[in-house]
N, C-alpha and C positions, 0 to 999 in steps of 0.2 A: 266583226268578220265572219265569213262562212268558209266551209271547207274548200271551195273553189279559189279562194284567195291563196292558197297554198301554190297552185299552179300559176296564178297571175304573178305572184312575188318571185318565184323561181324564174319565170320568163323574163322578168326584169333584170335579174342578176346574171342569168346565163341564156339569152334568147335561143342560141342555136344548139344548146345542150340536148342530147337525145333523151326523150322522156319515155316513149312508149313505141314498141314495134310488135306487129302481129300480122300474120298472113300476107306478108310482102309489103304492108305499109309501115312507114316509120315516120314518127311525128317528134318534132322538137318541143320544148316547152312552149315555145311561141305558137306552134301548130296546135298543140293540145289546148292552150288557153282559147284559142279561136274556136276550136271545135266545141269547147264547153260552151261558150258564149252563143254560138249558132244554135246548138241544142236547146239551151235555156230559152232562147227566143222562140223556137219552134214549139216547145211545150207550152209556154205562155200564150202563143197564138192558138193552141188548141184548148185553151181554158183552163190550163192546169194553175192552181193557186196554192197558198200554203195549206198543208194538211192533206192535199190529194195525193193519190197513189199512182206511181208509174211502174208498170210490170214490164219484165223482159224475159223472154224464153229463147235461148240459144246457146251455142257453144261460145267459149271465151273469145271476146273481141273487143277492139277500141270503143265500140259504141256503148258498152256497158259502163266503161269508166266515165265516158262523157256524160251518159245519163245520170250517173250517181252525183257527180260534180255540179250538173245542171239542177238536180233536184234540191241540192243543198243550197244553191243560189236562190231558189224560189221558195224554200221552205217545204217542199214536197217530200214524199217518201219514195225511195227507190225499192222495187220488189223483185229481186232476181228469183226466178222459177228454176226448179230442177228439171233439166232436159231428160233425166233418167226416169222420170215418173211418167204414168200413162194418162191419157186425156181426161178420164173420170177424176183422176187426183188433182189435175190442173183445174178442172171445173170447180172443184171444192174450194181450192184456193183463191180463185178468182172471185167466186161467190162470197167468200169470206172478207177479202180485202177491197173488193169494189173498185178496181182502178179507173182512172180518167183515161190513160193511154196504155196500150199494150203493144210492144214491139217484139217481133218474131223474127227469127231467121230460118232459112231453110236447113234441114228438112222438117221443121216444125210448124211452118205456115199452115199447110193443108190441114194436118190433124187438129190444129187450134181453130181453124176457120168454122168448124161445126160446134164448137163449145159454146153453150148458153150459160146463164147464170151471173154474167158480169153486169155492170151498169148498161142501161138501154142506149145511154149516149156514149158508149165507149169508142174511142178512137183507135182504130187497128192500123198499125204501121208495119209494113213487111220489108225485110232486107233480103228478099228473094223472090219467088214466085208471088203473084199478086191476084188472089181471087176477088170476086166481087165484094165490095164493102171494105177493101183494104187499101191503104195509101202507101205508094212507094216511098222508101226512106228518103229519097232526095226531094220528092215533092213535100214531104213533111219538113225538111230542113228549109226549103225555099219559102213555106208558109211563114216563116219568122224573119225573113230577110228585112233588114233596116230596123226591126223592133228592138227596144232597149227595156226589157222588163225590169220592174222594180225589185230591188233586193230586200229581204226580210231584216228586221231588227231582231235583237237578242237571238241570234242564230245559234249560239252554243247549246241552248236548252231545247231546240227545235229537233223533233224526231226527223231521221233522215234515211234509215234503213230498216226495212221489214223483211226479216229472214225467217222462213219456215223451217221448224225443226224437222227431223226425218220422219216422225210419227211412227217410230218402229213398235211403240207400245200403245198406240191409239191414234186418235185423230191429230193431225199436225197442228202446232200452234205457232202463230206468228209472233217472232221476238222483236220488240220495237227498241231501236238503238238510236240514241241522240247523236248530234254533230259533236258534243263534248265527249261522249264515249269513244267515238272513233279517233279523236285527237289524242286522248289519253292512251288509247291502245297503241297509237303510233308512236308515242313517247316511250311506251313499255317496250315495243319492238325494237326501237333505237338503241335503248339500254341493253337489250337482249343479245342483239347482233353486232353491237358497236357499228351500226349502220351509218354510212357516210355517202357523200354525193358521187364518189368515184365507184361505188358498187354497181354491179350489173346483176339483177334479179331475174331468175327465170321462174315464171309461174305456170305450172301445169294443172295444178288442182282447179277444179271448177270454181268460177267467181260467184256462182249461185250459193256458195257456202262461205261462211265468215273464215274458214281456214285458207281458202284461196284468195279471198279478197284482202283480209285484215292482217294476217301474220306477217306478210312481207310486201304485198303489192301496193296498198295505200301508204303504208309507213315509208316505202322507198320513194315514192313520189313526194311525200312531205319532206324527205331528206334530200330531194333534188338528184336522186340517184335515176338510173336507167332500169326499165322494165321490159322484159320480153315475154309475151303472152303466147302460149300455144293453145289452139283451140281444143286440143284433147291430148291425153298423155300417150306418148308413143316412145317406148324406150330408146329405139334407135335414134329418134329425133332429139331426145334428151342429151344423148351422148354427142351427137353433131353439135348441138348448140353450146354445150359446155366447152367443147374445143374450139368452135369458130368464133363465138362472141365472148370468150373469156369470162363466163358466168362466175360470180363470186359468192352468191347466196342463192339457195332454193329450198323449197319445202317439198319434201316427198314422204308420203304415209308408208307404213310398212309394207302394203301390199305392192306398192310402186317399187320400193326397194327390192323386194324379192324378185320382180320382173326385171329389174335392171341387172340384178346379180346373175341372171340366167342368160343374159346377153353376152356372148363370147368376147366382145369388144370391151365390155366393162372393166375387166381385169387389167387391160393395157392401156385404157383412155387416159388422156392427159388431163389430170385433175390439179394441176399445179396452182392455178389461179382461184379454185374453189376453196373459200375460207371455212365453210361449214355447210352441212345439211341439217336443216331442221325437220324434226319428226314428231308425230304426235297422232291424235285422233282416236287411239286405242291404247291399251295399257301394253307398255313396251318394258320388259324386263331385262335384267342385266345379261342373261344368255343372248338375247337377240341382238343386243348393243355389241357384245364381244365378238358375235359371229360376223357382224357386218361393219367392224371397225378396222379391218386390216388394210384399207387403201389409205390410211393415214388422214382422212378428212373427219374432223370432229362432227359427232352426231349430237345435236342439241335437242333435247326434249322440251316440249312446251306443252303446257297444260291448261284446259279451259273448256268453255262450252259456247254455244251460240249466245246463251244469255250473258256471257262475261265478254263478248266482242271479238275474239275469245280469250285473249292472253291474260291469264291470272297467275301463273307460276311458270318458271323457266329455268334452264341451265344457261350459263354463258361460255364462251369458247374455252377460256381457261379452266372452267370447271368440269366440262365433259368427261375428259379422260379419268378424273379421279373419283367420279361418282356415277359410274354406269348403272342405268336402271332407275335413277332418281329423276323426278319431275323438276327438281331444283328447288328453289324458294320463291316466296311471294314476289309478284311483279313490283316494279318501282312504285306505281301508282295503285296500289292495291293492298288489301288486307285479306289474310287467310286465318281461319281458326279450324282446328279439328275438335269436334265435340261429341260427347255420348249422347244417349236417347233423351237425357234431360236437359241438354243444351249447355252442359258444362265442359269446360276445355279438358282434354285428356293429357296424360303425361307422355314424356317421350317413350317411343316404343309401343305405345298403346293405339290401337286403331280407332278412329273416329270419323264421323262424316265431315266432308270439306264444306265450309261456309265461306263465302267471298263477298267482300264489300269494297266499293270504290267507285270513281266516277265512270269507270269502263263497264259497269254493270247496267243491264237493261232497264228501261223505264218501266217495261211490264209486257204482258202478252196482249196482243191486238184483240180488243173487244173481249177480254176474258178476265173480268176483275176478280172472280172466284179463284182461278187458277193462279193468278199473279199473287193474291194474298196467301195462297198455300205454299208458294215457292220462296216468298220474300218475307223477311221479318226484320223491322227496324233497319232497313238497308241491307241485310244480310241475305245473300242468295244462298238457298239450301241446294247443293248441287246433286245430292244423292250418291256421290262418290265416297268411298272409304279410303283412308289412307293412315299411314303412320310416319312419324318424324323420328330421326335418330337423335343422338344426344347434341349433334351440332346443328340441327334444324333442317337437314336435307329431307325432303318429302318423298315418299314412296307410296304409290297407289296400290291399294289391295283389291280393289274391285268395286262393282256398283253395289249399293246397299240392297237394291231389289234382286241382285243376282246372288246374294250370300245363300248358300246352301246350308240348311239346318238339319243335320243327320244325327240321330240319337241325342239331340239336345246340344250338339257342338255345332259352332260356326265354322263353315269351310269356304274360304275365299277362293274362287276359281283360279286367279292370277297366280296364287302359290303353287298350284300344281302345274299349270300351263307353263310357267317359267322354268320349271325342272324339265318337263318333257320337250319343250322346243329347243332345247340345247342339244338334243340327240341329232345327229346328222341324218338319221334314217327317218326322221319326222319333219315333214314340210310345214304343216300347220296343225294347231291343235286348239280345241275349245272344251271347256268343262262346264257342264249345266247340272242342275238338279232335276230329279224325277220323282214324282209322288211314290212313296214305298209304305205299305201297311205297317211294317215293323219299325223302321227308322225315322218315318216321317218324309224324308227325302233320302234318295240314293244318288251318289255321285256317279255321273256319266261322263266319260271322255269320248269326244268325237275326233278321230285322228285321221290327218291326211298324210299317208306314207310318202317319202321322197321317191323319186323315180327308181324303180328296181327294187325297192326295199321290201323285205318279207318280215312282215310284224305279226305278233299275236297278243292276245290279252296278257298271257303270262310275261311276255317281253316288256309290255308296257308297265306291268306291276313291278318288275324287277328294276326298272329305272328309278322308281320311287322308294324302293327299299332303303331304309336308313336315311332317307332325304326328308320325307314328311310322315306324320303319324299314320298308323295303319287305318284309322277311321276315316282318313282323308283319300284313301286309295279308291279309284273308280271301282264300282261294283259290276260295271259293264263297259266295254269299249266298242264303239261303232267306228268302223273305217268307211271313209267317204272320199271322193275324188277331189272335193274342193269344200271350202266353207262358204256359206252365203254371206255377202258383205254388202254394205251400203256404198254410195259413191265415194265416201271418204275413207273406205277401208275398214269401217267398224263391222264387227261380226254381228249378225242379226240372231241374237240369242234366243227370241222368242221362236224363230223357226227351228232352232236346234233343240229347244224343249220339246217342240211337237214331234220332232224326230225320235227324241229319246224315249217318248212315251209310247210311240208306236213301232220303232224298228227294233229289230235284234241284231246282236253283235254278228258281224260277218269277218271272217278270217281270210285275208286276201291270199294267204299261202295255200 
């Protein structure tokens, strides 16, 4: 079996059941199975064979789901590209993965048309404007009419997804995930969410990231549930969809939650059918959870990385109210360890690096054996994240190992300070970074975004920390900013903030 059999079997059980809706189109499981078959035939007619790559650049749409399942049927790899990147960055990725087919949607067709560096025989398919050398989507589909491409054997171990990491600290790496990884990730999600066929999932996160694709979207299709895709996140449209479609589950990163909270309709929206909101992508402490918990909908934290598909740890619905700020426990089909610098397990309450092992973990980095060897050891993926567990095994992330600030010989984890400050109603956002310091090695610097109308000073920030964290952890400088730079998934771009901390002076908005 390959992943596309999920849809074929669901169609056999419930032919007319709603599977996927997006941009005015609604597909039953029968419709989706047919679409996958036509897409697989078209790819095969373009010469796509086992191991070939098929890239996509565009907003969320039904064609991405069809392409992924079609690639699974042929043994090819689906490569979703981030529409947030610039053409030179796309050029780098295309030159790295060398796709056989590139599918692009407006407004990305024209900028992509000038990109070189991919294979000379690249088939370019447009779902919008059609420059010279490009094939309209419908012509592409018509190419495979009547064809019945061969399925691959041993599909489970076949790579099917090639996702590029954000590259915030260097050149992006392509993470290779197998069909088995996506299957076990779907089972982990089912356990996390108590996912059933009657669920209606809303996906607003971009499908170019495993967070949008794999936390709920593909698991929902595995479970026979219904998925509503939004091309992009718009707070008002999210509220409309929750009320109109009876959404039961969705994934929203903290930046999206903040935007929703600012919409005056959110406080009175009908959330009666919304069973849970899953959140993650960045460290979320107890103060943030408590500040956003008042609507009565459980916030489930999920932890993972592109390299883990991403689900590696999570809370379940009954756990969330009792363990705010925790990332939960190891996923059902996953092992986690917290280890010291010598690779030895640490005791409860002691911080250690998170190592992950399981069938959901990546096969490796595309064409990068040295980087793969550095990240993997006997099946254990070294995340670079630091966490501690309480006496009952509940996990709490302290920060990134490379983000630890060493000031006067003491380790300072940014999340510890951020979690205290973000609880203040006058602070909208905060991030803590280290800056080189001749005396202390590194100095702690806080970048603070004041809430609307708030009047803050460095002294006020320090007062919030008095008696809460040790004095050596207090910021030696506070920089006030209008916003924090973030990735598409809401992760703070700490390298940019470190550069800001090195060159900027504190500015008192008062």
